[in-house]
C-alpha positions in Angstrom: -27.6 -11.8 4.1 -24.5 -13.7 4.9 -21.1 -13.3 3.2 -19.4 -16.1 1.4 -16.0 -14.4 2.1 -13.2 -16.9 0.8 -10.2 -14.5 0.8 -9.0 -11.7 2.8 -5.7 -9.5 2.1 -4.2 -6.4 3.4 -2.3 -4.2 0.9 -0.2 -1.3 2.0 0.0 1.4 -0.5 1.7 4.8 -0.3 -2.0 6.5 0.1 -3.0 4.0 2.9 -3.6 0.3 4.0 -6.5 -1.4 2.5 -8.5 -4.5 3.5 -9.6 -6.5 0.4 -12.2 -9.1 0.8 -13.8 -11.4 -1.8 -16.9 -13.3 -1.8 -17.5 -16.3 -3.9 -20.8 -18.1 -4.0 -20.1 -21.2 -5.7 -23.6 -22.2 -5.8 -24.9 -18.9 -7.0 -22.0 -18.0 -9.1 -21.7 -14.5 -7.2 -18.5 -12.7 -7.1 -18.1 -9.5 -4.7 -14.9 -7.5 -3.8 -15.0 -5.2 -0.9 -12.2 -2.7 -0.1 -12.3 -1.6 3.4 -15.8 -2.9 3.8 -17.2 -1.1 0.8 -18.3 -3.0 -2.1 -16.6 -2.2 -5.0 -17.6 -5.0 -7.7 -20.4 -7.4 -7.9 -21.1 -10.0 -10.5 -24.2 -12.5 -10.1 -24.9 -15.5 -11.8 -21.2 -16.2 -13.2 -21.6 -19.7 -14.6 -17.8 -19.8 -15.1 -16.7 -20.3 -11.3 -12.9 -19.8 -12.2 -11.3 -16.9 -13.7 -10.0 -13.4 -12.8 -11.3 -10.3 -11.4 -9.4 -7.1 -12.0 -10.1 -3.8 -10.1 -8.6 -0.6 -8.9 -7.2 0.1 -5.5 -6.3 3.4 -3.8 -6.4 6.9 -5.1 -3.8 6.0 -7.7 -5.9 3.1 -9.0 -3.5 0.4 -8.5 -4.3 -2.5 -10.5 -5.4 -5.6 -8.4 -6.4 -9.0 -9.7 -8.0 -11.9 -7.7 -7.3 -15.3 -9.6 -10.0 -17.9 -9.0 -8.5 -21.4 -9.6 -10.1 -24.9 -9.2 -7.8 -27.2 -7.2 -10.1 -30.4 -7.1 -13.7 -30.8 -7.5 -15.5 -28.0 -5.7 -12.2 -26.7 -4.0 -10.9 -23.3 -5.2 -7.7 -21.4 -4.5 -7.9 -17.7 -4.6 -4.7 -15.5 -5.1 -4.3 -11.9 -5.1 -1.8 -10.0 -7.7 -0.9 -6.3 -7.4 0.5 -4.5 -10.5 0.9 -8.2 -12.2 3.0 -9.5 -9.2 2.1 -11.9 -6.5 1.0 -10.0 -3.3 4.2 -11.2 -1.4 6.6 -10.4 -4.5 4.6 -6.9 -4.3 5.1 -6.3 -0.7 8.8 -7.4 -0.8 9.3 -4.9 -3.5 7.5 -2.2 -1.7 9.7 -2.5 1.5 12.8 -2.0 -0.7 11.2 1.3 -2.5 9.3 2.7 0.1 9.9 4.0 3.8 7.2 4.5 6.1 7.0 6.3 9.5 3.9 6.1 12.0 3.8 8.9 14.6 1.2 11.2 16.5 1.1 14.9 15.4 -1.4 16.9 17.5 -2.8 13.7 19.2 -3.6 12.3 15.6 -2.2 9.2 14.0 0.0 10.1 11.1 1.5 7.8 8.4 4.2 9.2 6.3 5.5 7.4 3.3 8.3 8.2 1.1 8.5 6.3 -2.3 12.4 6.2 -2.9 12.1 5.8 -6.6 10.1 8.9 -7.2 11.0 10.8 -4.0 7.0 11.4 -3.6 5.8 11.9 -0.2 2.3 10.8 1.2 0.9 11.7 4.5 -2.5 9.9 5.6 -3.4 9.2 1.9 -2.4 12.7 0.6 0.3 13.3 -1.7 2.3 16.1 -0.1 3.8 19.3 -1.9 7.5 19.1 -1.3 10.6 21.0 -2.1 14.0 19.4 -2.4 17.5 20.8 -1.9 20.9 19.4 -1.7 22.8 19.7 1.7 26.5 18.9 2.5 25.6 15.3 3.6 22.8 14.3 1.1 19.5 15.8 0.0 16.6 17.1 2.0 12.9 17.0 1.0 10.8 19.5 3.0 7.0 19.4 3.2 4.5 20.6 6.2 2.0 18.6 7.9 -0.5 21.1 9.4 1.7 23.7 11.4 4.6 21.2 11.5 7.9 21.6 9.5 9.1 18.2 8.1 12.0 17.0 6.5 13.2 13.7 5.0 17.0 13.7 4.9 18.8 11.2 2.8 22.4 10.6 3.6 24.9 8.1 2.2 26.3 5.5 4.5 29.4 5.4 2.5 28.8 1.7 2.0 27.4 0.2 -1.5 25.3 -2.5 0.4 23.6 -0.1 2.8 23.2 2.7 0.3 21.1 5.7 1.5 19.6 6.2 4.9 16.2 8.1 5.1 15.5 9.9 8.3 12.3 11.8 9.2 12.5 15.2 11.3 9.4 16.9 12.6 10.0 20.4 13.8 13.8 19.4 14.0 13.3 16.4 15.9 14.3 13.1 14.4 11.5 10.3 14.5 12.4 6.9 15.1 12.1 4.4 12.4 8.9 2.3 12.7 8.6 0.4 9.3 10.7 -0.7 6.4 
């Protein structure tokens, strides 16, 4: 059985990176949505070929919508919205409110995400138990990954434009920034 995949998107959320695929059979009326290769929604014999399909993504149930619009004749355009925003707008906003570090701990890949607006910390898809405290030069958010002591330091640059710098320390050693 061949797939009629017409759209693929990559969505980076705090709890992971999700590959979304959309299959649209314009002759059969079929609509199928896959997230990371797993089928999450299937509709067969949809006689209305245009419209929307809304579905949750990730452990927090982030709302995603695929819009199907006719361009000309039998040509269609497929766009993805996340939380009511275009994918690009959503990703631009996420890069402002999230800070991500990619590192290896005990030989395994580790993805740590700080949500600056809520101060939630995620590690490889799990929300971490954290404790926050004030320090002389800002705030510190402490958490553990395995046997490793981790701390995210938030320090002011003293400049309005740059605002606050977030740094990750693992076992007292600073981790170099890798993403946003």
